[in-house]
C-alpha positions in Angstrom: 14.1 -5.5 21.5 10.6 -4.6 20.2 11.7 -1.2 18.5 13.7 -3.4 16.7 11.1 -6.1 15.3 8.8 -3.2 14.7 11.4 -1.3 12.5 12.1 -4.4 10.6 8.5 -5.2 10.6 8.3 -1.4 9.4 9.8 -1.5 6.4 8.1 -4.9 5.6 4.6 -3.0 5.5 6.0 -0.6 3.1 8.5 -2.5 0.7 7.1 -6.2 1.0 5.3 -7.3 -2.4 2.4 -9.6 -2.4 3.8 -12.7 -3.5 0.6 -14.7 -3.3 -2.7 -14.6 -4.8 -4.1 -17.0 -2.1 -3.2 -14.0 -0.2 -5.2 -11.3 -2.6 -8.4 -13.4 -3.7 -8.8 -15.0 -0.5 -8.4 -12.5 2.4 -7.7 -8.8 0.7 -10.7 -9.2 -1.3 -13.6 -10.7 1.3 -12.1 -7.9 3.9 -12.3 -5.3 0.9 -16.0 -6.7 0.1 -16.6 -6.4 3.9 -15.5 -2.9 4.4 -16.7 -1.4 0.9 -19.1 -3.6 -0.5 -17.6 -5.3 -3.5 -14.7 -7.6 -4.3 -13.7 -10.5 -5.5 -15.4 -14.0 -4.8 -13.3 -17.7 -4.8 -15.5 -20.5 -4.6 -13.9 -20.8 -1.0 -16.2 -18.7 0.1 -19.0 -19.7 -1.8 -21.7 -20.9 0.4 -21.9 -24.4 -1.7 -18.7 -25.2 -0.5 -18.1 -22.8 2.7 -14.3 -23.7 3.6 -12.9 -20.0 4.7 -13.9 -18.4 8.2 -15.0 -15.1 7.7 -13.9 -15.1 11.9 -10.4 -15.1 10.2 -10.5 -11.9 8.7 -12.5 -9.5 12.1 -9.4 -8.0 13.2 -8.1 -6.8 10.1 -11.9 -5.6 9.3 -12.2 -4.2 12.1 -8.8 -2.6 11.9 -9.9 -1.3 8.1 -12.5 0.3 9.5 -11.0 2.3 11.9 -9.3 3.3 9.5 -11.2 4.8 7.2 -12.1 6.8 9.6 -9.1 8.4 9.7 -8.2 8.4 6.0 -10.6 8.2 3.0 -7.7 6.9 1.0 -8.2 2.8 0.7 -4.5 2.1 -0.5 -3.8 4.0 2.8 -6.3 1.7 4.9 -4.2 -1.3 3.3 -1.1 0.0 4.6 -2.8 0.6 8.0 -4.1 -3.0 8.0 -0.5 -4.4 7.2 1.0 -2.3 10.1 -1.0 -4.0 12.5 0.0 -7.5 11.1 3.6 -6.0 11.4 2.2 -4.9 15.2 1.4 -8.2 16.1 4.3 -10.1 14.9 6.7 -7.8 16.5 4.5 -8.1 19.9 4.9 -12.2 19.4 8.6 -12.3 18.7 9.2 -10.0 21.7 7.8 -12.2 24.0 9.4 -15.3 22.5 13.0 -13.7 23.1 11.9 -12.6 26.9 10.9 -16.1 27.1 14.0 -18.0 25.9 15.9 -15.3 28.0 14.1 -16.1 31.0 14.7 -19.9 30.6 17.8 -20.7 28.4 19.9 -17.1 29.4 20.8 -14.1 27.0 23.0 -15.5 24.3 20.2 -17.8 23.0 17.7 -15.1 23.3 20.0 -12.4 21.9 20.7 -15.4 18.6 16.9 -16.1 18.4 16.6 -12.3 18.3 19.1 -11.7 15.5 18.0 -14.8 13.4 14.5 -13.4 13.5 15.2 -9.3 13.1 17.1 -10.4 9.9 15.7 -13.1 8.3 13.7 -12.7 4.9 11.5 -15.4 5.7 10.0 -13.6 8.7 10.0 -10.2 7.0 7.7 -12.0 4.3 5.5 -14.2 6.5 5.3 -11.0 9.4 3.1 -9.0 7.2 1.3 -11.5 5.2 -2.5 -11.1 5.9 -2.3 -15.4 5.7 -3.9 -18.2 8.3 -0.4 -19.6 7.8 0.9 -16.4 9.4 -2.1 -16.2 11.8 -0.6 -19.6 12.8 2.6 -18.2 13.2 1.5 -15.3 15.5 -0.7 -17.9 17.5 1.7 -20.7 17.9 4.7 -18.1 18.6 2.7 -16.8 21.2 2.4 -20.4 22.4 5.9 -21.3 22.0 6.7 -18.1 24.4 3.9 -19.3 27.0 5.5 -23.1 27.0 9.0 -22.6 27.9 9.0 -19.7 30.7 10.1 -21.1 33.8 6.5 -21.5 34.8 4.5 -22.8 31.7 1.3 -21.4 31.1 -0.6 -24.3 29.5 -4.0 -22.8 29.4 -2.9 -20.2 27.1 -0.9 -22.8 25.0 -3.7 -24.9 24.6 -5.9 -21.6 23.8 -3.4 -20.4 20.9 -3.3 -24.0 19.6 -7.4 -24.3 19.4 -7.4 -20.7 18.2 -5.1 -20.8 15.0 -6.4 -24.1 13.7 -10.1 -23.6 14.4 -9.8 -19.7 12.6 -7.2 -19.7 10.7 -5.7 -22.9 9.6 -6.5 -26.4 10.9 -3.3 -28.2 10.1 -1.6 -26.0 12.4 -2.6 -28.3 15.0 0.3 -30.9 14.3 2.6 -28.2 15.8 1.0 -28.4 19.0 2.0 -32.1 19.5 5.1 -32.1 21.2 3.1 -29.5 23.6 0.1 -32.1 23.9 2.7 -34.6 25.1 4.4 -32.7 27.5 1.0 -31.6 29.3 0.3 -35.0 29.3 3.2 -35.6 31.4 3.3 -32.6 33.6 -0.1 -32.3 34.1 -2.5 -35.2 33.4 -4.8 -36.0 30.6 -7.9 -34.8 32.4 -6.2 -31.3 32.4 -5.4 -31.7 29.0 -8.5 -32.8 27.8 -10.9 -30.4 30.0 -8.6 -27.2 28.7 -9.0 -28.6 24.7 -12.4 -29.0 25.2 -13.0 -25.8 26.7 -11.0 -23.4 24.4 -11.6 -25.5 21.6 -15.8 -24.9 22.0 -15.2 -21.2 22.7 -13.2 -20.9 19.7 -15.8 -23.2 17.6 -18.8 -20.8 18.7 -17.2 -17.8 18.0 -16.1 -18.4 14.9 -19.2 -20.2 13.9 -21.6 -17.6 15.2 -19.8 -15.1 12.9 -19.8 -17.3 10.1 -23.5 -18.3 10.4 -24.1 -14.2 10.0 -22.4 -14.6 6.4 -23.3 -17.8 5.3 -26.9 -17.7 7.0 -26.2 -21.7 7.9 -24.5 -23.6 10.0 -21.3 -23.9 8.5 -17.4 -25.4 10.3 -15.1 -24.2 8.4 -12.0 -25.5 9.7 -13.5 -29.1 9.1 -15.0 -27.8 5.2 -10.9 -27.5 4.3 -9.8 -30.4 6.4 -12.4 -32.4 4.8 -11.9 -31.1 1.0 -7.8 -31.5 1.6 -7.5 -34.9 3.2 -11.1 -37.2 3.1 -12.4 -35.6 -0.6 -12.1 -38.7 -3.8 -12.2 -35.7 -6.3 -10.4 -32.8 -6.7 -8.3 -31.6 -3.3 -4.7 -29.7 -3.6 -3.0 -31.2 -5.8 -4.9 -29.8 -8.8 -3.1 -26.6 -8.0 0.2 -27.9 -8.2 2.8 -30.6 -7.0 6.5 -29.8 -5.9 9.3 -32.5 -5.6 10.4 -33.5 -1.9 12.9 -31.1 -1.7 11.5 -27.8 -1.9 11.0 -26.6 1.4 14.9 -27.4 1.4 15.1 -24.8 -1.2 12.7 -22.4 -0.3 13.9 -22.6 3.0 17.6 -22.2 2.1 16.4 -18.9 0.4 15.0 -17.2 3.1 16.9 -18.5 6.1 20.5 -19.3 3.9 22.5 -20.8 6.9 20.2 -20.4 9.9 18.0 -23.5 8.4 21.0 -25.9 8.7 21.5 -24.7 12.1 18.1 -25.3 12.8 18.1 -29.2 11.3 21.2 -29.9 14.1 19.1 -28.2 17.1 17.6 -32.1 17.8 21.3 -34.1 17.1 22.7 -31.6 19.7 20.5 -31.7 22.3 20.5 -35.2 22.3 24.6 -35.3 22.0 24.4 -33.3 25.0 21.6 -35.0 27.5 23.9 -38.2 26.7 26.6 -36.3 28.1 24.7 -35.4 31.4 24.0 -36.6 35.0 20.4 -38.9 35.4 18.7 -36.0 37.6 19.3 -33.7 34.7 17.7 -35.9 32.4 14.2 -34.4 32.7 15.3 -31.2 31.3 16.8 -32.6 28.4 13.2 -34.2 27.6 11.4 -30.8 28.0 14.3 -29.1 25.7 13.7 -31.7 23.1 10.0 -31.2 23.2 10.7 -27.5 22.7 12.3 -28.1 19.5 10.5 -31.0 18.1 7.8 -28.7 16.5 10.6 -27.3 13.4 11.4 -30.8 12.6 7.9 -32.4 12.9 6.1 -29.7 10.7 8.8 -30.0 8.0 8.6 -33.2 7.8 5.1 -34.0 6.9 4.6 -30.7 4.7 7.6 -32.3 3.1 6.1 -35.5 2.3 2.7 -33.9 1.5 2.5 -33.1 -3.2 1.0 -29.8 -3.0 3.5 -27.1 -1.1 3.5 -23.8 -1.4 5.7 -21.2 0.7 3.5 -20.0 3.1 2.9 -23.2 4.3 6.5 -23.2 6.1 5.5 -19.8 7.8 4.4 -21.6 10.4 7.7 -22.5 12.2 9.7 -19.9 11.4 9.7 -18.7 14.8 10.8 -22.1 15.5 13.2 -22.5 12.7 15.0 -19.2 14.7 14.8 -20.5 17.6 16.2 -24.1 17.2 19.2 -22.4 15.2 19.9 -20.2 17.9 20.3 -23.5 20.6 22.6 -24.6 17.6 24.7 -21.6 17.4 24.6 -21.2 21.1 26.0 -24.2 22.0 28.7 -24.1 19.1 29.8 -21.3 21.0 29.8 -22.8 24.1 31.9 -25.9 23.3 34.4 -23.9 21.2 34.7 -21.2 24.7 35.1 -23.9 26.7 39.0 -23.9 25.5 41.1 -21.8 27.1 42.7 -20.6 23.9 40.0 -21.1 21.3 37.9 -18.2 23.4 39.0 -15.0 21.5 39.3 -16.8 18.3 35.5 -18.4 19.2 34.3 -15.4 19.5 35.2 -13.7 16.4 34.2 -17.3 14.3 30.2 -16.3 15.8 30.4 -12.7 15.1 31.5 -13.8 11.1 29.0 -16.1 10.9 26.0 -13.8 12.6 27.3 -11.3 10.0 27.7 -13.4 6.9 24.4 -14.4 7.7 22.5 -11.1 8.0 24.1 -9.9 4.8 22.8 -12.6 2.7 19.5 -12.2 4.1 19.2 -8.3 3.5 20.9 -9.3 0.4 17.8 -11.7 -0.5 15.1 -9.4 0.6 16.6 -6.2 -1.3 16.8 -8.6 -4.3 12.9 -9.5 -3.9 11.9 -5.8 -3.7 14.6 -4.6 -6.6 13.0 -8.1 -8.9 9.1 -8.3 -8.0 8.0 -4.9 -6.8 6.5 -3.2 -10.1 3.1 -4.6 -9.6 2.6 -3.2 -6.0 4.2 0.2 -7.7 2.1 -0.1 -11.0 -1.2 -0.3 -9.2 -0.5 2.5 -7.0 -0.1 4.6 -9.6 -2.6 3.4 -11.4 -4.9 4.5 -8.5 -4.3 7.9 -8.6 -4.7 7.6 -12.8 -8.1 6.1 -12.2 -9.0 9.1 -10.2 -8.4 11.9 -12.6 -11.5 10.1 -14.7 -10.4 9.9 -18.1 -13.7 7.8 -19.1 -16.3 10.1 -17.6 -19.5 9.1 -19.5 -18.8 5.0 -18.5 -20.4 3.5 -15.2 -17.9 0.9 -15.3 -14.4 0.9 -16.0 -12.5 -2.2 -16.7 -8.8 -2.7 -15.8 -8.3 -6.2 -17.9 -5.3 -8.2 -16.7 -4.7 -11.5 -18.4 -1.7 -13.7 -18.2 -0.3 -11.0 -14.8 -4.2 -11.4 -13.2 -2.4 -13.5 -10.1 0.1 -10.3 -9.2 -3.2 -7.8 -8.6 -2.5 -6.7 -5.1 -6.3 -6.3 -4.1 -9.0 -4.1 -4.6 -8.1 -1.0 -2.2 -6.1 0.1 -5.1 -8.8 0.5 -7.0 -10.7 4.1 -6.1 -14.3 3.1 -5.8 -16.9 0.6 -7.0 -16.9 2.1 -10.8 -13.6 0.8 -10.9 -13.5 -3.3 -11.7 -10.7 -5.6 -11.9 -11.9 -7.7 -15.1 -10.1 -10.7 -17.1 -9.1 -11.0 -20.9 -8.5 -14.8 -21.7 -4.7 -15.1 -22.5 -4.0 -19.0 -21.8 -5.4 -21.5 -19.6 -5.5 -20.0 -16.2 -7.8 -22.6 -13.9 -10.6 -21.4 -11.8 -10.6 -17.2 -11.9 -12.7 -15.1 -9.1 -15.5 -13.1 -9.9 -17.1 -10.6 -8.1 -19.3 -11.4 -4.8 -23.1 -10.6 -5.0 -24.8 -8.3 -2.8 -24.5 -10.7 0.0 -21.9 -13.1 0.5 -25.0 -16.3 1.4 -26.1 -16.3 -1.9 -24.6 -18.5 -4.3 -23.0 -17.3 -7.6 -23.5 -19.5 -10.3 -20.2 -20.9 -12.1 -18.0 -22.1 -9.4 -16.7 -25.7 -9.3 -14.3 -27.1 -6.5 -12.7 -29.0 -9.4 -10.2 -25.9 -10.7 -11.8 -26.1 -13.9 -11.7 -22.8 -16.0 -15.0 -20.9 -16.4 -14.9 -18.8 -19.8 -18.3 -16.5 -18.1 -15.3 -14.7 -16.3 -13.6 -13.4 -19.7 -14.6 -9.9 -21.4 -13.7 -9.2 -24.6 -11.0 -6.8 -25.1 -12.7 -4.2 -27.0 -14.7 -3.8 -23.3 -11.3 -3.2 -21.9 -10.2 0.8 -20.2 -7.2 0.0 -19.0 -5.0 -3.1 -19.6 -2.2 -4.1 -17.1 0.5 -7.0 -18.6 3.9 -7.7 -19.0 6.1 -8.5 -22.0 9.3 -7.4 -22.9 9.0 -3.5 -23.6 10.2 -4.1 -27.6 7.1 -6.7 -27.6 4.0 -4.5 -26.1 3.0 -3.6 -29.8 3.3 -6.9 -31.2 0.3 -8.2 -28.7 -1.6 -5.4 -28.7 -2.8 -2.8 -31.2 -0.6 0.4 -30.9 -3.5 2.8 -33.0 -5.9 1.4 -30.2 -3.8 1.3 -26.7 -0.9 3.6 -25.3 1.5 3.1 -23.0 0.8 5.5 -19.6 2.8 3.2 -17.1 5.8 1.0 -16.8 8.6 -0.2 -14.6 11.0 -2.9 -14.9 10.1 -6.8 -13.7 13.1 -9.7 -13.4 12.8 -12.2 -16.8 13.8 -14.5 -14.4 14.2 -17.4 -16.8 16.2 -15.4 -18.8 18.5 -14.2 -15.7 21.6 -15.3 -13.5 20.5 -18.1 -10.9 22.4 -16.8 -8.2 22.1 -13.0 -8.8 18.3 -12.9 -9.2 17.9 -14.6 -6.3 20.2 -12.4 -4.0 21.1 -8.7 -4.5 24.9 -8.3 -5.3 25.7 -4.1 -6.4 26.4 -3.9 -10.0 26.5 -7.6 -10.8 22.4 -8.2 -9.9 21.8 -5.6 -12.8 24.2 -6.2 -14.8 23.7 -10.4 -14.9 19.8 -10.3 -15.2 17.2 -9.3 -17.9 14.1 -7.1 -17.4 10.7 -7.4 -19.1 8.6 -4.5 -18.7 5.4 -4.3 -16.3 2.8 -1.9 -17.6 -0.9 -0.3 -18.0 -2.2 0.5 -21.4 -5.0 3.3 -21.9 -7.3 2.6 -24.3 -7.0 5.9 -26.6 
């Protein structure tokens, strides 16, 4: 089981793109700064605002430091850090499946295993360097410790405290059903004392680490909660709003029909409990609480105007667990009729194979359509080491509208090479390079996502340009007498492609029905 998860996550390490610029600029870049002394800083890391905790970066930073002893290649260091994330994810999923088998039996554990193994959502989230993925790891361990025959409630509380304080404070909501069961089973005093103990420990460790960098007392979890909930100005809506059904569509792409099975878990439990004797109702209530976290989080997140795919990462394992419960119940019901026993087995097999094939199709589609940026920056890293501009103290790799697809500074060979911005239309507030120390307040930051003109440089100061355009339009925008194309990869032109065949990879048809732009690098002549 663990080996299968590790292989799946290993594929994600190698082939998964970085689809969220928040991952790049709020986590990879600060880690690169701590490891290599340079990196782009967002306003959230300015001591003036201090919304992010450096404590969360430390495990990845430690792996980065160790990997730098093994290899000087920064790209290799990037992949080793990712491999660490995949390893943690694989261990958590294995622990969850083992606990499910102990409590609920091998069928439910096997279905959970398959959904975790093949789902596109887990493929994406398992190796993402994001607090929502960290919360997913912690809450996966929490769920596993909770559903065992002898629950480890102290470990559960620690996991919720850790992911809420070091990672993402909103993730504490997922622990509400757990809190209700702990107070029911162990009493209020047990819950409060353990919560205070583990919460104080996590706050203390994070506080010490953050003080070292901000040079002032900081509770980053409170700052981000205050900004998102209590601020009269600013807030997450500045970064976009989505309709209420956004997560239904997004989760369907990442889990297909597994999503609908997950939604049916609570009704299945209620119906099952009504059919049982009074002596079994306590077990039914526990089962109900075990599966409340997914719908609770899904409804809460859907009610918030600002929505991001990564916000749902937190409950991806819970989604798979709930879907497996529904499928197990359907299987048991169908198999209870002797005449349909074999037919039921064939139906369940067909359902699982279909879901797995659709998931693999979605995963392959993401790679085919959107992997160009990471391929381009890998090749560009090799180009930069050839030193085509030997007399320049700083080589500027410029990005305009494609700034948000920059993977991170691990793809730039040295501090001699900088990512710089050229104006290509309104973008909101862009990051800027860290000053010499993390405690120094950089000018020109704001918490209103207002564009800062100081971020841009003139085009004639660029040595390389990374952009995306239709191939025939490249030199309509850039002067062919001054620039030459050195690298190019196909990238999906989503608005002009077929909705179905861009979402899911179908051999031959996806290539035929979709259209492609060129993701390219220009070098100054």
